[in-house]
C-alpha positions in Angstrom: 2.0 0.3 -20.8 3.3 3.9 -21.2 7.0 4.7 -20.7 8.1 4.7 -17.1 8.7 8.5 -17.1 5.1 9.1 -18.3 3.6 6.6 -15.8 5.5 8.4 -13.0 4.1 11.7 -14.1 0.6 10.3 -14.3 0.8 8.9 -10.8 2.0 12.3 -9.5 -0.9 14.0 -11.3 -3.3 11.6 -9.4 -1.6 12.5 -6.1 -2.0 16.2 -7.0 -5.8 15.7 -7.5 -6.2 13.8 -4.3 -4.1 16.0 -2.1 -6.6 18.8 -1.2 -9.3 16.4 -0.1 -10.1 16.0 3.6 -10.1 12.2 4.3 -10.8 10.4 7.5 -11.8 6.8 8.4 -15.4 7.6 7.2 -17.1 10.4 5.3 -17.5 12.2 2.0 -13.7 12.7 1.7 -13.2 9.0 1.3 -16.0 8.8 -1.2 -14.6 11.7 -3.2 -11.2 9.9 -3.2 -12.7 6.7 -4.4 -14.6 8.6 -7.1 -11.4 9.9 -8.5 -9.6 6.5 -8.3 -12.7 5.1 -10.0 -11.8 7.2 -13.1 -8.6 5.2 -13.5 -9.9 1.7 -12.6 -13.4 0.3 -12.0 -14.2 0.0 -8.3 -16.8 -1.9 -6.4 -17.7 0.5 -3.5 -19.0 -1.0 -0.2 -20.9 1.0 2.4 -21.0 -0.6 5.9 -23.5 1.0 8.3 -22.6 2.6 11.6 -23.0 0.1 14.4 -22.0 -3.0 12.4 -20.0 -5.4 14.4 -16.7 -6.2 12.6 -14.7 -8.7 14.6 -13.9 -7.1 18.0 -14.7 -3.6 16.6 -17.9 -1.6 15.7 -18.2 0.6 12.7 -18.2 4.2 14.2 -20.4 7.1 13.3 -19.6 8.9 10.1 -17.7 12.2 10.3 -18.0 15.1 7.9 -16.7 18.6 8.1 -17.6 21.7 6.1 -15.6 24.5 7.7 -13.4 25.3 10.7 -11.4 28.3 11.8 -9.9 30.3 14.7 -10.5 34.0 14.2 -9.1 37.0 16.1 -11.2 39.9 17.3 -10.9 41.6 13.9 -12.4 38.5 12.2 -9.1 37.4 10.6 -8.8 33.7 10.4 -5.6 32.8 12.2 -6.1 29.1 11.5 -8.3 28.1 8.6 -9.4 24.6 7.5 -9.9 25.9 4.0 -6.2 26.4 3.7 -5.3 22.8 4.8 -7.4 19.9 6.0 -4.6 19.1 8.5 -5.6 22.2 10.6 -8.5 20.3 12.3 -8.1 17.4 14.7 -9.6 14.5 12.8 -13.1 13.6 14.0 -13.5 16.8 16.0 -17.0 17.3 17.4 -18.8 20.5 16.5 -17.7 23.7 18.3 -19.0 27.3 18.2 -17.5 29.4 21.0 -15.5 32.4 22.0 -12.7 31.8 24.5 -9.4 33.3 25.7 -6.2 32.0 24.3 -5.3 30.4 27.6 -8.3 28.2 27.4 -7.9 27.5 23.7 -4.3 26.3 24.1 -5.6 23.1 25.6 -7.0 22.2 22.2 -4.0 23.3 20.1 -1.4 20.9 18.7 2.0 22.0 17.3 5.5 20.7 16.6 7.9 22.9 18.6 10.9 21.1 17.0 9.6 22.0 13.5 7.9 25.3 14.2 6.9 25.9 10.5 5.1 22.5 10.2 1.5 21.6 11.0 1.0 18.2 12.7 -1.6 15.6 11.7 -3.6 14.5 14.8 -6.9 12.5 15.2 -9.3 11.5 17.9 -11.4 8.8 16.2 -12.8 6.9 19.2 -12.9 9.6 21.9 -15.1 12.6 21.5 -12.8 15.7 21.4 -12.1 18.7 19.3 -8.9 20.7 18.4 -6.8 22.5 15.9 -3.3 21.7 14.5 -1.1 24.7 13.6 2.4 25.8 13.2 4.3 26.7 16.3 5.2 29.9 14.6 1.6 30.7 14.2 0.8 30.1 17.8 3.8 32.2 18.9 2.4 35.1 16.9 -1.1 34.9 18.5 -1.5 37.6 21.3 -3.4 36.9 24.4 -7.1 37.8 24.1 -10.4 36.4 22.9 -10.7 34.1 19.8 -13.7 32.9 17.9 -13.6 29.1 17.5 -15.7 27.3 15.0 -15.8 23.7 13.8 -18.7 23.0 11.5 -18.7 19.2 11.6 -21.2 16.4 12.0 -20.9 13.0 13.8 -23.9 11.0 12.9 -25.0 7.5 11.9 -23.8 6.8 8.4 -21.4 4.4 6.8 -17.8 3.3 6.5 -16.8 3.2 2.9 -14.2 1.1 1.2 -13.7 -0.2 -2.4 -12.2 -3.2 -4.2 -10.9 -3.7 -7.7 -10.3 -7.2 -9.0 -8.0 -8.2 -11.9 -9.2 -11.8 -12.9 -6.5 -14.4 -13.1 -6.1 -17.9 -14.5 -6.9 -19.3 -11.0 -9.2 -18.2 -8.2 -6.3 -18.1 -5.7 -5.7 -14.4 -4.8 -3.0 -11.9 -4.2 -4.4 -8.9 -2.2 -2.9 -5.5 -2.5 -4.1 -3.1 0.2 -3.6 0.6 0.8 -5.2 3.0 3.3 -7.4 5.9 2.1 -8.0 7.7 5.4 -5.3 10.3 5.7 -6.0 13.9 4.6 -3.4 16.0 2.9 -0.4 13.7 3.3 1.3 13.0 -0.1 3.5 10.1 0.9 1.3 8.6 3.6 -0.6 7.5 1.7 -1.6 9.2 -1.6 1.6 7.8 -3.2 0.5 4.3 -2.1 -2.9 4.8 -3.6 -1.4 5.9 -6.9 1.0 3.0 -7.1 -1.8 0.5 -6.3 -4.0 2.1 -8.9 -1.4 1.9 -11.6 -0.3 -1.6 -10.7 -3.9 -2.7 -11.2 -3.9 -1.0 -14.6 -0.7 -2.7 -15.6 -1.9 -6.2 -14.5 -5.1 -5.7 -16.4 -3.1 -5.6 -19.6 -1.6 -9.0 -18.8 -3.1 -12.4 -18.2 -1.9 -13.0 -14.6 -1.9 -16.4 -13.1 -3.3 -15.3 -9.8 -6.4 -13.2 -9.3 -5.4 -9.8 -7.9 -7.7 -8.0 -5.5 -7.0 -4.4 -4.7 -8.4 -3.0 -1.4 -8.8 0.7 -0.9 -9.9 1.1 2.7 -9.4 3.3 5.8 -6.6 2.2 8.1 -7.2 -0.4 10.8 -11.0 -0.3 10.9 -11.2 -0.7 7.1 -9.0 -3.8 7.0 -10.8 -5.2 10.0 -14.1 -4.6 8.3 -12.9 -6.3 5.1 -11.6 -9.3 7.0 -14.9 -9.6 8.9 -16.9 -9.5 5.7 -14.6 -11.9 3.8 -13.7 -14.4 6.5 -15.2 -17.3 4.6 -13.1 -16.6 1.5 -9.8 -15.6 3.2 -8.4 -19.0 2.5 -8.2 -18.0 -1.2 -5.6 -15.4 -0.3 -2.2 -16.9 -1.0 -0.1 -13.8 -1.0 -0.5 -10.1 -0.1 1.2 -6.7 0.0 0.3 -3.6 1.9 1.5 -0.4 0.0 2.3 2.8 1.9 4.8 5.7 1.8 5.6 4.8 -1.8 6.8 8.2 -3.1 9.6 9.6 -0.9 13.3 9.8 -1.8 14.4 7.0 0.5 15.4 3.5 -0.5 12.8 0.6 -0.4 11.9 -1.2 2.7 10.1 -4.6 2.8 8.5 -5.7 6.1 8.1 -9.4 6.2 4.9 -11.2 7.1 4.3 -12.6 10.6 5.2 -16.0 9.2 8.5 -14.7 7.7 8.6 -17.8 5.5 5.6 -16.9 3.3 6.2 -17.0 -0.4 5.7 -13.2 -0.7 8.6 -12.8 1.7 10.9 -14.9 -0.4 9.8 -13.2 -3.6 10.3 -9.7 -2.2 13.7 -10.5 -0.7 14.8 -12.0 -4.1 13.5 -9.2 -6.3 15.0 -6.4 -4.2 18.4 -8.2 -3.9 18.5 -9.1 -7.6 17.6 -5.5 -8.6 20.5 -4.2 -6.6 18.4 -1.3 -5.4 19.2 0.2 -2.0 16.8 -1.6 0.3 16.1 -2.9 3.8 14.4 -6.1 4.9 12.8 -5.8 8.3 11.1 -8.4 10.6 7.4 -8.3 11.3 6.2 -6.3 14.2 2.5 -6.0 15.3 2.6 -2.2 14.7 2.5 -0.2 11.5 0.0 -0.5 8.7 -2.7 -3.0 7.9 -0.3 -5.9 7.5 -0.8 -6.4 11.3 -4.5 -7.0 10.7 -4.0 -9.5 7.8 -1.2 -11.2 9.9 -3.2 -11.4 13.1 -2.9 -14.9 14.5 -6.4 -16.0 13.5 -5.8 -15.2 9.9 -2.0 -15.4 9.7 -2.0 -14.5 6.0 1.2 -14.2 4.0 1.0 -10.5 3.7 4.0 -8.2 3.9 4.4 -4.4 3.6 6.3 -2.4 1.0 7.3 1.2 1.6 10.2 3.4 0.8 11.0 5.1 4.1 8.9 3.3 6.7 6.2 5.0 8.9 7.7 7.4 11.4 11.1 7.0 9.8 11.3 10.5 8.3 10.8 13.8 10.0 8.0 14.9 7.6 5.8 11.9 8.6 2.3 13.0 9.7 3.1 16.7 9.2 2.3 19.3 6.6 5.9 18.7 5.2 4.6 15.5 3.7 3.4 17.5 0.8 3.6 17.5 -3.0 7.3 18.5 -2.9 8.2 15.5 -0.7 7.1 12.9 -3.3 8.4 12.5 -6.9 7.2 10.8 -10.1 10.6 8.9 -10.2 10.2 7.4 -6.7 6.6 6.3 -7.4 7.7 4.8 -10.7 10.5 2.9 -9.0 8.1 1.5 -6.4 5.6 0.5 -9.1 8.5 -1.2 -11.0 9.3 -3.3 -7.9 5.7 -4.3 -7.5 5.5 -5.4 -11.1 8.7 -7.4 -10.8 7.4 -9.1 -7.7 4.1 -10.0 -9.4 6.0 -11.4 -12.4 7.9 -13.7 -10.1 4.8 -14.7 -8.0 2.9 -15.5 -11.2 5.6 -17.8 -12.6 6.8 -19.4 -9.4 5.7 -23.0 -9.5 6.8 -26.4 -8.1 7.4 -29.0 -10.8 7.8 -32.8 -10.8 10.5 -34.4 -12.9 8.9 -37.0 -15.1 12.2 -38.7 -15.9 13.9 -38.6 -12.5 16.3 -41.6 -12.9 19.5 -40.2 -14.3 19.8 -37.1 -16.5 17.4 -37.2 -19.5 18.9 -36.7 -23.0 18.3 -33.1 -23.8 19.9 -33.1 -27.2 17.6 -35.8 -28.5 14.7 -33.6 -27.6 16.1 -30.6 -29.4 16.5 -28.6 -26.2 20.2 -27.8 -26.7 19.5 -26.8 -30.3 16.8 -24.4 -29.1 19.6 -22.6 -27.2 21.7 -22.0 -30.2 22.8 -18.4 -30.8 21.8 -17.2 -27.3 24.3 -15.0 -25.5 23.5 -16.9 -22.3 23.6 -20.4 -23.8 25.7 -21.9 -21.0 23.5 -20.2 -18.3 20.3 -21.5 -19.9 21.8 -25.0 -20.2 22.7 -24.9 -16.5 19.2 -23.7 -15.7 17.7 -26.7 -17.4 19.9 -29.1 -15.4 19.1 -27.3 -12.1 15.3 -27.3 -12.8 15.4 -31.0 -13.7 17.4 -31.8 -10.5 15.2 -29.9 -8.1 11.9 -30.6 -9.7 10.9 -33.0 -6.9 7.6 -31.4 -6.0 9.1 -29.6 -3.0 11.3 -26.9 -4.6 9.9 -23.9 -6.4 11.5 -22.2 -9.3 12.5 -19.4 -6.9 14.2 -22.0 -4.8 16.1 -23.2 -7.9 17.1 -19.6 -8.8 18.4 -18.9 -5.3 20.3 -22.2 -4.9 21.8 -22.1 -8.4 22.5 -18.3 -8.4 20.9 -18.0 -11.8 18.4 -15.3 -12.7 14.8 -16.2 -12.0 13.7 -15.4 -15.6 16.3 -17.8 -17.0 15.1 -20.5 -14.6 11.5 -19.9 -15.5 12.3 -20.0 -19.2 14.1 -23.3 -18.7 11.1 -24.7 -16.9 8.8 -23.7 -19.8 11.1 -25.5 -22.3 11.3 -28.6 -20.2 7.5 -28.7 -19.7 7.1 -28.2 -23.4 9.3 -31.3 -24.0 7.3 -33.3 -21.6 10.1 -33.7 -19.0 8.4 -31.9 -16.1 4.9 -31.1 -15.0 3.5 -28.6 -12.6 
């Protein structure tokens, strides 16, 4: 892999490319986004027709937009979709009309507490139309007639999502999911897309134990569609992580799975604590990102969510202030590093069985003590061997050993490798 600084800059460059595109839960903006991601990693793109039943939902009509504006009597575009995709209420039906400001106000969305910002609003499942604009812009609009134009289509089409698979040594899977439906919002969730993409690239250079499946799908309906189409193979999913809000300046937050005792929960708690990064661990709630779909009671998968500042936890959330200045290469590189650390622990975390459980086996006779000679952590490595031997009862994982002993996970895993090589334990 390239140096961390370079990787951070490359992720930021990907966010810059994706930022201008108008994304929604369906449409050409999603396809264009996946086309760009596909330049970095190979993707299998799926198109699911409008009307397809997916669990309790139905794939909606596809929405596409070409232009939209509010113009004054002189023809000046007061609000212009070409300037920002946030200016249009997502999934707006077509409109071509002239109306007084008093009537138009019913279709305008602003943020009075942040008068210079433009809000992000949608109306996916209820036909409507509208514009989002800065309160400052609205305050400067005099009473009078305005031309209103939304050149959009709502028609039968498809919902688009994509997958990328990094083959592992076993068929059991780790899923990494991120949503691709938000328009020009850099942290939520272009940073998550970038981190997922570069995590996939990093894992492809290794030989991971688990198979890693990356899912790039629109929020809610996309995850539900994936689950509906993969219900028969969901049992392969042993661990999972939803990535979002991965590039802001805040500390890291891990939201536990519904089960709270899933292995991914233990791994993320351990990795974040051991790294001494500022972080928060939060309990599961059935609100947020797509962890709530993967953790719905019928599936109950071990899937948590990793963010920096969580959704709605920063003022810029779902506004035009979530822009390219709000995210940084350093923050995305840090999020990626945590993901890589977590995957390294997941891939090496096993349960072993002591093949010589009656009394302590003689390690010196097997050359295990000699193998430690010259190491700066000789005493620590020796203690790791003893702990691994003692807790290799088929019930304790290496992460259990590390947490109980207070030893670094890497030291414990190295001890297990040495003991297995000497024929004293088996997985």
